[in-house]
C-alpha positions as CSV (number, residue, x, y, z in Angstrom):
1,M,-39.8,36.3,32.2
2,T,-41.0,35.7,28.9
3,E,-38.5,37.9,27.3
4,K,-35.7,35.9,28.8
5,Q,-36.7,32.7,27.2
6,P,-36.1,33.7,23.9
7,A,-32.6,34.7,25.0
8,E,-31.6,31.3,26.7
9,A,-32.7,29.5,23.3
10,T,-30.6,31.3,21.4
11,D,-27.7,30.9,23.6
12,K,-28.5,27.1,23.6
13,I,-28.4,27.1,19.7
14,G,-25.2,29.0,19.5
15,K,-23.5,26.6,21.9
16,G,-24.6,23.8,19.8
17,F,-23.3,25.5,16.5
18,T,-20.1,26.2,18.5
19,I,-19.8,22.5,19.2
20,I,-20.7,21.3,15.9
21,A,-18.0,23.5,14.5
22,W,-15.5,22.5,16.8
23,L,-16.3,19.0,16.1
24,L,-16.1,19.1,12.6
25,L,-12.8,21.2,12.9
26,L,-11.4,18.2,14.9
27,G,-12.5,15.8,12.4
28,L,-10.8,17.8,9.4
29,G,-7.6,17.8,11.5
30,V,-7.9,13.9,12.3
31,W,-8.3,13.4,8.2
32,W,-5.6,15.5,7.6
33,F,-3.1,14.4,9.7
34,Q,-4.1,10.7,9.2
35,G,-3.4,11.6,5.3
36,Y,0.1,13.1,6.4
37,L,0.8,10.1,8.1
38,D,0.0,7.6,4.9
39,G,1.9,9.9,3.0
40,Q,5.0,9.2,5.2
41,Y,4.5,5.5,5.4
42,N,3.6,5.3,1.6
43,P,5.2,8.0,-0.6
44,N,4.4,5.8,-3.6
45,Q,0.7,5.8,-3.6
46,Q,0.5,7.0,-7.4
47,L,3.5,5.2,-9.0
48,Q,4.3,7.4,-12.3
49,S,6.6,5.5,-15.1
50,I,8.7,7.4,-18.3
51,Q,9.4,5.6,-21.2
52,G,13.2,5.8,-22.5
53,S,14.2,6.3,-25.9
54,Q,15.1,2.2,-26.3
55,G,11.2,1.3,-25.2
56,E,12.5,0.6,-21.6
57,I,9.8,1.3,-18.9
58,S,11.6,3.2,-15.8
59,T,9.1,3.7,-12.3
60,T,11.0,5.4,-9.4
61,L,10.0,4.7,-6.0
62,V,10.9,6.9,-3.2
63,R,12.0,5.6,0.2
64,N,9.9,6.2,3.1
65,R,10.9,7.7,6.5
66,S,11.6,4.1,8.0
67,G,14.4,3.4,5.3
68,H,12.0,0.9,2.9
69,Y,10.1,1.1,-0.2
70,V,6.4,1.1,0.2
71,G,4.0,1.8,-2.7
72,T,0.9,1.1,-4.2
73,A,0.6,-1.5,-7.0
74,L,-2.2,-3.2,-8.9
75,I,-2.5,-6.6,-8.6
76,N,-5.0,-8.6,-11.0
77,G,-6.5,-4.7,-11.4
78,L,-6.9,-3.9,-7.4
79,P,-4.9,-1.5,-5.7
80,A,-2.7,-3.1,-3.0
81,D,0.1,-1.5,-0.8
82,F,3.4,-3.3,-0.9
83,M,6.9,-3.2,0.6
84,L,9.8,-4.0,-1.5
85,D,11.5,-7.4,0.1
86,T,14.5,-8.3,-1.9
87,G,15.0,-11.0,1.0
88,A,11.4,-12.5,-0.1
89,T,11.7,-15.9,-2.7
90,T,8.4,-14.9,-3.8
91,V,5.8,-11.9,-3.6
92,A,4.2,-12.5,-0.1
93,V,0.8,-12.1,0.6
94,S,-1.4,-11.9,3.5
95,E,-4.5,-14.1,3.7
96,Q,-6.9,-10.9,3.8
97,A,-5.2,-9.5,1.1
98,A,-5.0,-12.4,-1.1
99,R,-9.0,-12.8,-0.6
100,R,-9.2,-9.2,-1.5
101,L,-7.6,-9.7,-4.6
102,G,-8.9,-13.2,-5.6
103,L,-5.8,-15.4,-5.0
104,E,-6.5,-18.9,-5.1
105,R,-4.4,-21.3,-2.4
106,G,-2.4,-23.8,-4.1
107,Q,0.0,-26.6,-2.9
108,R,0.8,-26.2,0.9
109,I,4.4,-25.2,1.5
110,Q,6.7,-24.3,4.1
111,V,8.5,-20.9,4.2
112,M,11.1,-19.3,6.2
113,T,9.8,-16.0,7.6
114,A,11.6,-13.4,9.8
115,N,9.6,-15.1,13.1
116,G,11.0,-18.5,11.8
117,V,9.4,-21.7,9.7
118,A,5.6,-21.1,8.8
119,S,2.9,-22.9,6.6
120,A,2.2,-20.9,3.4
121,W,0.4,-21.8,0.2
122,R,1.4,-21.5,-3.2
123,S,-0.5,-19.0,-5.5
124,Q,-0.2,-17.0,-8.5
125,I,-0.8,-13.2,-9.5
126,D,-2.0,-12.9,-12.9
127,E,-1.0,-9.4,-13.5
128,L,1.2,-6.8,-11.2
129,Q,1.1,-3.4,-12.6
130,L,4.0,-0.8,-11.2
131,G,3.1,2.3,-12.6
132,D,3.4,1.3,-16.4
133,I,5.4,-1.8,-15.9
134,H,3.5,-5.0,-16.4
135,L,4.4,-8.2,-15.2
136,Y,2.4,-11.4,-15.8
137,R,1.9,-14.9,-14.0
138,I,4.0,-14.0,-11.0
139,D,4.6,-16.9,-8.4
140,A,3.0,-16.0,-5.1
141,S,2.8,-17.3,-1.2
142,I,-0.3,-16.6,0.7
143,V,1.5,-16.6,4.2
144,P,-1.2,-16.6,7.2
145,N,1.2,-15.0,9.8
146,L,1.4,-11.7,7.5
147,S,-0.7,-9.4,9.2
148,G,-3.3,-6.9,7.8
149,T,-3.4,-6.5,3.7
150,E,0.3,-6.6,3.8
151,I,2.3,-7.7,0.5
152,L,6.0,-8.2,0.3
153,L,6.9,-7.8,-3.2
154,G,9.8,-10.5,-3.5
155,M,12.3,-11.5,-6.2
156,S,9.7,-13.6,-8.2
157,A,8.6,-10.1,-9.4
158,L,11.7,-8.4,-8.8
159,N,13.8,-10.7,-10.9
160,Q,12.0,-9.7,-14.2
161,L,13.3,-6.0,-13.5
162,E,16.4,-4.4,-13.4
163,F,16.8,-2.1,-10.6
164,N,19.3,0.9,-9.4
165,Q,19.4,2.7,-6.3
166,Q,20.5,6.2,-5.7
167,A,20.4,7.9,-2.6
168,N,16.7,7.5,-1.4
169,Q,15.5,6.4,-4.7
170,L,15.1,3.1,-6.3
171,T,14.4,3.1,-10.2
172,L,12.7,-0.2,-11.3
173,I,13.2,-0.7,-15.3
174,Q,11.5,-3.1,-17.5
175,R,13.3,-3.7,-20.7
176,R,11.3,-4.9,-23.7
């Protein structure tokens, strides 16, 4: 009976390592798939720019699977995901994102959103960076009913740029 005990212990250890291996494999699969989904939602996580012969800077965004231009910008030096929204008058920032980015509430205002009229606060972004494009002192609104860390890149930033859309790409151009 004593010879059987070491075999049982070895079997238990083997089963334990098998379970650990499967859990690790499952975890890696979930991590990879989440990265894949993130890339599908935000194909512009690393914005690249080129400088033209006349000093202009161009940054190209690729449309995501839903047809939106989503990317990652630097706002006051911190990374922030945005969705380009030509229908937004200012850059609209959720309260959660505003806190993380250090944006201060200013005057209370009423804004028109897709869900109707809402209260918001004026704010200002000191620096917005899209690849090598730098914009300064951008009017923004802190909008409480925006979810999570959502940022809508509106016309207070976009009106300082030229943009050109072809197929599934939108090129933002900053002339110097």
